[in-house]
Each structure stands twice: as structure tokens, then as C-alpha cells.
N, C-alpha and C positions, 0 to 999 in steps of 0.2 A: 151237608154239615152246617146247618144254620148257625150254631154257636162258635164255630171255628173262625179266627181271624181271616180277613181276606188275604189272597195271595198278592194282590197288587192294590197299592194305595197311592193316589195322588193327592197331595195336601197343599192347596192353595198355590198351585204351580202357575208360573208365568213364564212366557218365552216369546222371543221374536228373533228372527234371523238377522235383523239389523234394528238399531235403536229407534228408527223411524217408523217401523212397521210390526206392531205386536201381533202375534198369531193367537196365543192363549193368554188369558187373563184371569187370575185368581180361580183356577179350576181344580175342584175336588171331586175325585171319582174314587169308588171302591169296586173291585172285581172279585166276586166270591169264588172260593175253591170249587172246582167241579161244575161251574156254570158256564153257558154260553151267553156272552153279552155282546150286543150290537151297539156300535158307536156310528150314529147317523148324523147327517148334516150335509148342507150344500158344499159345492166345491170351494175350496180355499178356507174353510172354517177351522182347520187345524187337526183333522182326524188322523191323517197319516202322520203328522208331527207327533202327536200323542204316542203312537206306536214307537217312533224313533226315540223319544225320551225314555220310555219304559225300557227299550233295548240298550240304552246308553250311547246311542249313536250321536246325540247331542246332549250337552249338560243343560239343566234348567237355569233360568235367570233369577227365579224366585220360587220359594216352596221346596217341597221334597217329593220324589218318587221313591216308594218302598217296595221292594220285592221280597216277600216271605219275611217281613219285618226288618230287613236290612235296607239302609238307605243306599240308593244306586248312585254311584260316583262315576261319572263318565270318564274322569281322568284317571282312575285306577285301573291299570291295564289288566293286572291279575284278577281283579274281581270281575271285570268285563268278560274275560275268558271263562271264568266259572259260571257267569250268569248265562252266557250264550250257549253252554252245554245244557241248560235246563229249558231253553226255549226254541220253538221253531218258527220261521217267519215266511209266509207266503208274500212275496213282494208284488207290488201293484203292476209292474210289467214283467214279472217272472224272474228277471235278474239271472237267467240261466247262463252258464258259460259255453259259449258258441264253439270253442275250439275242443269241447269234450262231447262225448256221446251222451245219449239219453241215460244209459246205464251209469256211466261215470259222474253224471251231475248228481244223481240220487245218492251215489256211493260217496261223494265228497264229504259230507258231514261225518260220516262213519269213519272214514280214513283220517279226518282231521283230529277228531276228538276221542277216538277209541284205538285200542290195539287189537281188535278182533282179527281172527285169521281170514284170509281172503275168501276161503270157501263160506264162511258165515256171513260176510259182507255180501256175497253174491245172493245167498238165500234171502236175506233181509231186503235187498234191493228189489229182487224179483217179487217179493210178497207186497211191498209198497206199491210197486208198478202195477201189480195185479188189482190191488184195491182201487186204483183210479182207472182201471180198464186199459192200461197200456203195456202189459208185460211184453207183448209181441213187438213193441217199438223200442226194446232196449238197446239194440245195436244201432239204431239210426242217429244221424247227426242231427243237431238242433235245426239247421237250415232245412231239413226234410219233413219237419212236422208243422202243422197248421199252428195258428195262434191259440186256438182252444186246446189243442193237444199240449202246447207248451205250458198253458196254465196248469193243466192237470200234472204235467211232470214236475213243475215247481211246488205243487202240493205234496207229491210224493216225497220230495226232498225235504220239505218243511216237517214231515212226520217221521222222518228216517230214524231219529234218535228216540222216538216215543217221548217226546218232551212234556214237561208239566205245564208249561204254557204254550199255546200255539196262537200266533197272531195273523190273522188273514186280512190283507190289504186289497179290497175290491176282488173277492174271489170269484165273483160271477161275471165279471167283465169279459166279453169276447166269447162266452159260451153260448151254444144253442140250447134252446129250451130243454131238450133231454139232458144235456150234459150239466145244465144249471140244476135241475132237480136232482140228478145223481150226486152232484158235488155237495148240495145243501144237505142231503140225507147222510152223505159220508161224514161231513163235519160234525153232525149231530151224533151219529154212531160212534165215531172215534172218541168224542168227548166222553160219552157214556161208558164206552167199554175201558177207557184207559184212566178215567177220573181225572183227565186233564182239565185246565182252565182255558177257554177259548174266547179270543177278542176278535170281532169281525167288523172291519170298516167297510161299509157299503153305502150305495144310493138305493139299492134294491130293497124297499121297505117291506113288501109283502113276502119275499123270499126269507128275509132275516126273521120277521115276526113268526114265520112258520116253524123256526128251529131254535129261537133264542129264548132264554130265561128272563132276560131283562135287557133293556135298551136305554142309551143315553142319546138325546138330541142336542147337538151343539148349534149356536147361533153362528152368523157370519162375523161376529166380533170376537169369537173364540170363548163364549160363555156356555154354561150348561142351561139350556132352555126348560128341559124336562127330562125325567127318568122314571122308570117303573117297569111293570111287565107289559107286554104287547097289548093286553086288554086295557090296562090303564091308560096307556098312550092313546089307543084307538078312541077311548072315551073322553079325552081331554077336549076342553072347549077352548084352550089357549089358541089365539089366532095363528101364531107362528107354527105351532104343532099341526093344526089343521091344514095350513097351507102346504106344509111339507109332506104330510102323509097323503094327502088328497091330490097332490100335484097341481095346485092351484096357480094360475099365472099371476094373479093379483093378490097382495097381502103385504104384511110387514117385511118379507125379505125382497129386496130390490134386485132386478136383473142386472142393472149397470153397476159397474164397480165405480165408487165415488171419482167424480172427475168435474172440471169446470164445465159451464155450458158449452155445447158444441160451437155455437157462434163465436164464443170467445177464442177457442182453439183455432178456428178457421180464419180468425182476424176479421170478422164481419161486424158491422156496427149494428147496434139494436134499432 
């Protein structure tokens, strides 16, 4: 829908967890309806923070986040509850309930946000688990599954409500190559089949480029360095884009977090 307004807009957003450390500065992004968009960048550049701001986990310090045209107000509890019925979130570390079974983890959003009869909840849960290849694991406890399996269970939970917006925070971490390929294809197929809008935060450039429509690259200072289609980013000559895409050790992005000289911290004289 090229003429439709974007589902998500960030307009000159700024945010920091404390006044001395800004995470995002003057960031403007647009996420088109029905598209898969990758948000790329090094560790600590604010990728996960962006997802938290969209979901209303934190309030922005400056600018606006708009969901379907409405300004997201993280302090409006009623609005947040309505918003979260329309989105699914795959958390970076799964965030599964360890006291619940695999089945009950996936059933949780259905029981929380709907009044469906338990027989229908059962059918939906089994279909979602089947989509990620884990229907047979439904009765297991979370402690009985591997890290990769837990990530797929979290994915099944994220799509339980067939949400309009699905946000994936590092969906490929901890997966073997086969599971990674299956998960990537599933993200693309789910998006196309349901017409959802998908946001993927990831370090895996090639896996994201294989399935996304567009991508944003964030700098370590929380700014947008580049955006466009995968082909446009591959063709970029910007040094920071090239360093990230090619995985180069030397370039504009420094390995060390800003700090005084080592000799100073060790109390050594020059």
C-alpha cells in the first residue's frame, strides 16, 4: 500500500535512561504497513530502546511516537492496554514464564486479551506451536527446552493474537543455521499472509537482507546513518555503512567505549 500512511512514525525522537547518557537523538523513522523493516546497528546504539518506545514501555524525552496516527502516551494505561492488544513482541531473551508450561506460555496473551473458550485457545496455541515446529513440546516445562527452542516458543507467543505489528528483538540469536533459516522464512511468510507490519532488530545483516523490504542503520550515537532497500544499502559507499555490512574491524565505529587513557585509570605516569 504505497499511498497508505505508515503504521508507525517516530518524529525527532530523543531518549536517555538518565540525563548524562543519551541513547537516541533526533531520530525520525517511518515503518510502512505490510512491510518487513530491519533495524540494524552495533550493540548499545538504541535498537531495542526503539522497540520499547514504540510499545510504550518508556516515554520519549523529546519528539513523538505515533501508532496508526495516534500519539503513543506511555503514561496512559488504558491506551497502552489497547495498543498492546494490537502488537506482538519477541523479546531479546525470550522472557518466558518459567513457572508455566510451553502451552500456557503461548496461551497467556489469548487468555489475557480475549474471552475465547478454552477449546479455541487450545487449537490456536497448537497451530502457533506447529508453525515453529514445537507442537510436540506443548506439555514441557521451560526448564526442559533448549535455548533455541525457547526462542521459538517466544515467537509462537508473539504471534498468538495475529497482531498488526510484530516486533522481533534479535530473533536469530541462539538458533542453529537450520532453525535460523526456518525462523527467517516464517517471519516473512507470516508478514505476507497476515498483512502485518514487522520490525526486526538484529545484528545478522545477511539474514535480515534476505527477508526485509527496507532497513535502517543506527550509529553508536543513536542517529540514523542510512536507510533504504537492502540493495541500496549494499551499494552504499558510506564508510560506516560499509564497516557494518562487511564486518570490518577498522573504520568509523570504534571498538572501545569512550574512556580515559588506560594509563590514567591505572594511575601510571606518562
